[in-house]
C-alpha positions as CSV (number, residue, x, y, z in Angstrom):
1,M,-24.9,-127.5,-41.8
2,R,-22.0,-129.7,-42.3
3,N,-20.7,-131.2,-45.5
4,W,-22.9,-134.1,-46.6
5,T,-20.1,-136.3,-47.9
6,W,-16.4,-136.4,-48.7
7,C,-17.4,-135.2,-52.2
8,E,-17.6,-131.6,-51.3
9,G,-19.4,-130.7,-54.5
10,L,-22.4,-132.6,-53.4
11,S,-22.8,-130.5,-50.3
12,P,-25.4,-127.7,-50.4
13,A,-23.1,-125.7,-48.1
14,Y,-20.5,-125.7,-50.9
15,R,-22.9,-124.0,-53.3
16,M,-24.4,-121.4,-51.0
17,Q,-22.6,-118.2,-49.9
18,A,-25.3,-117.4,-47.4
19,P,-26.7,-119.9,-44.9
20,E,-29.0,-122.4,-46.8
21,R,-32.6,-123.1,-45.8
22,G,-32.9,-126.6,-44.6
23,T,-32.9,-129.2,-41.9
24,W,-30.2,-131.6,-40.9
25,L,-31.2,-134.1,-38.2
26,E,-28.9,-136.1,-35.9
27,L,-30.5,-139.5,-35.4
28,G,-28.2,-140.9,-32.8
29,G,-25.0,-142.8,-33.3
30,D,-23.4,-141.4,-36.3
31,S,-26.5,-141.2,-38.6
32,T,-27.9,-138.0,-40.0
33,V,-30.6,-137.0,-42.6
34,G,-31.1,-133.7,-44.3
35,A,-33.0,-131.6,-46.8
36,T,-32.1,-128.2,-48.2
37,I,-33.7,-125.8,-50.6
38,L,-31.1,-124.2,-52.9
39,D,-32.1,-120.9,-54.7
40,L,-29.2,-119.4,-56.7
41,S,-31.5,-117.3,-58.9
42,G,-29.8,-114.2,-57.5
43,R,-26.7,-115.4,-59.3
44,R,-28.8,-116.1,-62.4
45,I,-28.3,-119.9,-62.1
46,D,-31.5,-121.8,-62.8
47,A,-32.5,-125.2,-61.4
48,G,-31.2,-127.1,-64.4
49,E,-27.8,-125.4,-64.3
50,Q,-27.6,-126.2,-60.6
51,I,-28.3,-129.8,-61.1
52,D,-25.7,-129.9,-64.0
53,Q,-23.2,-128.5,-61.5
54,F,-24.0,-131.3,-59.0
55,V,-23.5,-133.9,-61.8
56,S,-20.2,-132.3,-62.8
57,S,-19.0,-132.3,-59.2
58,A,-19.9,-136.0,-58.8
59,E,-18.0,-136.8,-62.0
60,L,-15.0,-134.9,-60.8
61,C,-15.1,-136.6,-57.4
62,S,-15.2,-140.0,-59.2
63,T,-11.8,-139.2,-60.7
64,L,-10.3,-138.1,-57.3
65,I,-11.2,-141.2,-55.3
66,E,-8.7,-142.3,-52.7
67,A,-8.4,-145.6,-50.9
68,G,-11.7,-146.6,-49.3
69,E,-13.7,-143.9,-51.0
70,A,-16.5,-144.6,-53.5
71,I,-19.1,-142.7,-55.5
72,S,-21.7,-144.0,-57.9
73,G,-24.9,-142.8,-59.4
74,I,-28.1,-144.5,-58.2
75,D,-31.7,-144.7,-59.6
76,A,-34.0,-142.8,-57.3
77,G,-37.1,-144.0,-59.2
78,D,-38.1,-140.5,-60.4
79,S,-36.9,-139.1,-63.7
80,R,-36.6,-135.6,-62.1
81,V,-34.1,-136.9,-59.5
82,V,-30.4,-137.3,-59.8
83,A,-28.8,-139.3,-57.0
84,W,-25.5,-140.8,-55.8
85,R,-24.2,-143.2,-53.1
86,T,-20.9,-142.3,-51.5
87,Q,-18.6,-143.9,-49.0
88,D,-15.6,-142.4,-47.3
89,S,-12.4,-144.1,-46.1
90,D,-13.8,-144.2,-42.5
91,G,-16.8,-146.3,-43.5
92,H,-19.3,-143.5,-43.5
93,W,-21.7,-143.9,-46.4
94,G,-24.7,-142.0,-47.7
95,E,-27.2,-141.4,-50.4
96,F,-27.8,-137.9,-51.8
97,A,-30.3,-136.6,-54.4
98,V,-31.1,-133.4,-56.1
99,M,-34.3,-132.4,-58.0
100,P,-35.8,-129.2,-59.3
101,L,-38.6,-127.6,-57.3
102,D,-39.3,-125.1,-59.9
103,D,-37.3,-123.1,-62.6
104,A,-35.0,-121.5,-60.0
105,R,-34.8,-123.8,-57.0
106,V,-33.4,-127.2,-56.3
107,L,-34.2,-129.6,-53.4
108,A,-31.2,-131.5,-52.1
109,V,-31.9,-134.5,-49.8
110,G,-29.7,-137.1,-48.3
111,F,-28.5,-139.2,-45.4
112,E,-25.1,-140.3,-44.0
113,T,-24.4,-143.1,-41.6
114,D,-21.6,-145.4,-40.4
115,G,-24.2,-148.2,-39.8
116,D,-24.9,-151.2,-42.0
117,D,-28.5,-150.1,-42.6
118,A,-29.7,-146.8,-44.1
119,P,-31.3,-144.6,-41.4
120,A,-34.1,-143.7,-43.8
121,D,-35.3,-144.7,-47.3
122,L,-34.0,-142.1,-49.9
123,D,-37.3,-142.3,-51.9
124,D,-39.3,-141.6,-48.7
125,L,-36.9,-138.7,-47.8
126,I,-37.3,-137.2,-51.2
127,R,-41.1,-137.4,-51.1
128,L,-41.4,-135.9,-47.6
129,A,-38.8,-133.2,-48.3
130,E,-40.6,-132.2,-51.5
131,Q,-43.9,-131.9,-49.6
132,G,-42.3,-129.7,-47.0
133,A,-40.4,-127.6,-49.5
134,R,-43.6,-126.9,-51.5
135,Q,-44.8,-124.9,-48.4
136,F,-42.1,-122.3,-49.2
137,P,-42.9,-120.6,-52.5
138,S,-40.1,-119.0,-54.4
139,G,-41.3,-115.5,-53.8
140,R,-41.2,-114.6,-57.5
141,G,-44.5,-113.9,-59.1
């Protein structure tokens, strides 16, 4: 899976040493959508700490903005969800969200496009990805 945005810290691949479990779909043109389950419990990092790391990464990226780049927090309509909108200097923009699945796992969801319109509604992506992710229990009893 590729980086989700120029802000590397918002990319699930940045956090995982092993391949992450998820799906990234090419929609045609230069639009993609994706969802990934992040489980860093083996490193003793719980879901809350993982989300805090995403927030810290977004804050760091906001201080490192170059010409044409942008990052801002957005309201995803669910208090469990933390979300951002980013844009790079080539005109690619996207929306990315993270939310806890349980005490150990985080669901990361997002899209990226170079079009004027979003390829999918972020709230719908979150809802569908959460339904799908719930099919994969954590394996801890």
